[in-house]
C-alpha positions as CSV (number, residue, x, y, z in Angstrom):
1,M,66.2,-69.4,41.3
2,L,65.8,-66.0,39.4
3,R,63.5,-67.0,37.3
4,R,61.6,-68.8,40.4
5,M,62.1,-65.3,42.4
6,R,60.0,-63.6,39.4
7,G,57.3,-65.8,39.2
8,L,56.4,-65.4,43.0
9,A,56.5,-61.5,42.6
10,A,54.0,-61.7,39.4
11,V,51.6,-63.7,41.4
12,V,51.9,-61.5,44.3
13,L,51.4,-58.6,42.4
14,A,48.3,-60.1,40.6
15,A,46.7,-61.2,44.1
16,S,47.5,-57.2,45.4
17,G,45.2,-56.1,42.3
18,L,48.7,-53.9,40.9
19,W,50.4,-54.7,37.9
20,I,53.4,-53.6,36.5
21,L,54.6,-53.7,32.8
22,A,58.7,-53.9,33.0
23,N,60.5,-52.6,29.9
24,P,64.0,-52.6,29.0
25,F,65.2,-50.1,29.8
26,G,64.7,-50.4,33.8
27,T,61.7,-48.1,34.5
28,V,58.2,-49.5,35.3
29,A,55.0,-48.3,34.2
30,A,52.3,-49.2,36.2
31,G,48.1,-50.1,35.2
32,P,45.7,-47.9,35.7
33,P,44.5,-46.4,39.3
34,R,41.3,-48.3,41.2
35,P,38.1,-46.4,41.0
36,D,38.4,-44.8,44.7
37,T,41.2,-42.9,43.3
38,L,40.1,-41.5,40.7
39,S,38.3,-38.4,42.4
40,P,40.3,-37.9,45.6
41,Q,37.1,-35.8,47.0
42,S,34.7,-37.7,46.5
43,K,34.2,-38.5,49.3
44,A,33.7,-35.2,50.9
45,A,29.9,-35.4,52.8
46,G,27.0,-33.0,54.3
47,L,25.6,-33.4,56.5
48,D,21.0,-34.0,55.9
49,L,19.0,-32.5,58.5
50,S,19.2,-35.7,60.6
51,G,23.3,-35.0,61.0
52,K,23.9,-38.1,59.2
53,A,26.9,-37.8,56.5
54,V,25.6,-37.9,53.2
55,N,28.0,-37.6,49.4
56,P,26.6,-35.9,47.3
57,L,28.8,-37.4,44.5
58,A,27.8,-40.7,45.6
59,L,23.7,-40.4,46.0
60,A,23.8,-38.9,42.4
61,A,24.9,-42.9,41.5
62,G,26.4,-42.0,37.8
63,K,24.1,-38.2,37.1
64,P,25.3,-35.1,36.8
65,L,25.3,-33.1,39.9
66,V,24.2,-29.6,40.6
67,L,25.5,-28.5,44.4
68,I,23.3,-25.3,44.7
69,Y,25.5,-22.9,47.9
70,V,22.6,-20.4,49.9
71,R,22.8,-18.6,53.3
72,T,19.4,-18.1,54.2
73,D,20.1,-14.7,55.8
74,C,21.5,-13.7,51.9
75,P,19.0,-11.3,50.3
76,I,20.5,-12.7,46.9
77,S,20.3,-15.8,47.4
78,N,17.0,-15.7,47.7
79,R,15.7,-13.7,45.3
80,Y,17.6,-16.7,43.0
81,A,14.5,-19.5,44.7
82,P,12.0,-19.2,41.9
83,T,15.5,-19.7,39.4
84,I,16.5,-22.4,41.0
85,K,13.3,-23.9,41.9
86,A,12.7,-23.8,37.7
87,L,16.5,-25.3,36.4
88,S,15.4,-28.2,38.8
89,Q,12.2,-29.1,37.6
90,R,13.4,-28.7,34.1
91,Y,16.3,-31.2,35.1
92,S,14.6,-33.5,37.0
93,G,15.8,-37.1,36.5
94,K,18.2,-36.1,34.6
95,A,20.2,-34.3,37.0
96,V,20.5,-34.3,40.4
97,F,20.3,-30.6,42.0
98,M,21.3,-30.1,45.9
99,L,21.3,-27.5,48.2
100,V,24.4,-26.7,50.4
101,Y,23.9,-24.2,53.5
102,P,27.6,-23.3,54.1
103,D,27.1,-21.3,57.8
104,K,27.5,-23.6,60.6
105,D,25.4,-22.4,62.8
106,E,22.1,-23.0,60.3
107,T,20.5,-24.8,62.2
108,A,17.6,-27.8,61.0
109,A,14.7,-26.3,62.6
110,N,15.8,-22.4,60.3
111,I,16.5,-24.7,57.2
112,R,12.8,-26.4,57.4
113,K,11.5,-23.0,57.9
114,H,13.9,-21.3,54.6
115,Q,12.8,-24.5,52.8
116,Q,8.6,-24.0,53.7
117,E,8.8,-20.5,53.1
118,Y,10.6,-20.3,49.3
119,G,9.1,-23.5,48.2
120,Y,12.0,-26.2,47.5
121,Q,11.8,-29.5,47.0
122,L,15.1,-30.1,47.2
123,T,17.6,-32.1,49.5
124,P,19.2,-30.1,51.2
125,L,23.2,-30.7,53.2
126,R,24.3,-28.6,56.0
127,D,27.8,-28.1,55.2
128,P,30.0,-27.0,58.7
129,Q,33.0,-27.4,57.8
130,H,33.1,-26.6,54.2
131,E,33.8,-30.0,52.8
132,L,31.4,-29.4,50.4
133,V,33.0,-25.2,49.7
134,K,36.2,-26.9,48.6
135,L,34.6,-29.2,46.3
136,G,33.3,-27.4,44.6
137,K,35.6,-24.1,44.6
138,V,32.8,-21.8,45.6
139,Q,33.7,-18.3,47.3
140,I,29.8,-16.7,47.2
141,A,26.4,-17.1,47.7
142,P,24.7,-17.7,45.8
143,E,27.0,-19.5,43.7
144,V,26.9,-23.3,41.9
145,A,29.5,-26.3,41.8
146,V,28.2,-28.4,38.9
147,F,29.5,-31.8,38.7
148,N,29.7,-34.1,35.4
149,G,28.6,-38.0,35.9
150,K,31.7,-39.1,36.8
151,G,31.8,-37.2,39.1
152,E,34.3,-34.2,37.6
153,L,33.9,-30.8,38.2
154,T,33.2,-28.9,34.2
155,Y,32.0,-25.7,36.3
156,H,32.1,-23.2,39.5
157,G,30.6,-19.7,39.6
158,R,27.2,-17.9,39.2
159,I,24.4,-18.8,37.8
160,D,24.0,-15.9,35.3
161,N,24.7,-12.5,35.5
162,W,21.3,-10.8,36.7
163,Y,23.9,-9.4,39.5
164,E,25.8,-7.5,38.5
165,D,27.1,-5.9,41.7
166,F,25.4,-6.2,45.5
167,G,22.4,-4.2,45.6
168,R,22.3,-3.8,40.8
169,A,20.7,-6.1,38.9
170,R,19.7,-5.9,35.1
171,P,15.8,-5.9,34.7
172,A,16.6,-9.8,33.4
173,P,19.8,-12.4,32.9
174,T,21.2,-11.9,29.3
175,T,23.9,-14.8,30.1
176,H,23.1,-18.2,31.4
177,E,25.7,-20.3,32.9
178,L,24.6,-23.3,34.8
179,D,21.6,-24.3,32.7
180,E,24.7,-24.1,30.4
181,A,26.7,-26.6,32.3
182,V,24.0,-28.5,32.5
183,Q,23.6,-29.5,29.0
184,A,27.1,-29.5,28.8
185,A,27.7,-32.2,31.2
186,L,24.1,-33.8,30.1
187,K,25.9,-33.9,26.6
188,G,29.5,-34.2,27.9
189,T,30.6,-31.4,25.8
190,P,33.0,-28.4,26.8
191,A,31.0,-26.2,29.7
192,P,31.1,-22.6,30.2
193,A,34.1,-20.3,31.7
194,S,33.7,-20.5,35.0
195,A,32.7,-17.1,36.8
196,G,31.9,-15.6,40.0
197,G,29.5,-14.7,41.2
198,V,27.1,-11.5,43.3
199,G,26.0,-12.2,47.1
200,C,27.1,-13.1,50.1
201,Y,30.9,-13.9,50.6
202,I,31.2,-17.3,52.4
203,S,34.0,-16.8,54.2
204,D,31.8,-14.7,56.0
205,L,30.6,-17.8,58.0
206,Q,34.2,-19.4,58.7
């Protein structure tokens, strides 16, 4: 009877997709987790300009993903437009770059105007609930979040060190964290240490 119960339990566990391996000491070891439990934040979504929910990690389809958080009213954010465009073009086809607008009051019309004014060709996402802000662990616009092909956050923070403080910039940046982070995500090597950016606080929008 006991042997039958053990056999029945094995059948039930196998049917549910969960295998448990018993050992002589009375403890159990669970098998590998299901894929959807590996990245619990992977379901975070923004909104496209038509209001449709978009999961950027799913859209990246296994490629490194770069989320760039911007504000239409932030001068430092806007001054980074040439750098953002240059990097997105450099890694075109290798990594997915997307712009995230965290201001809940930002309209689709304003975003389209902003994209046209600064020559952006990147997919824009509105983030009124700050799901993507939390996913990327950012605080400033402009800051970035880089995810490897497995959907793991490998870097978050500034694009480079061009700005020393608000209103005080170097002639040219001497570090290039975003560029290095994308290269690391492509090669599977460690990303640079996260460093906070200079710009407009996203918390002001809450």
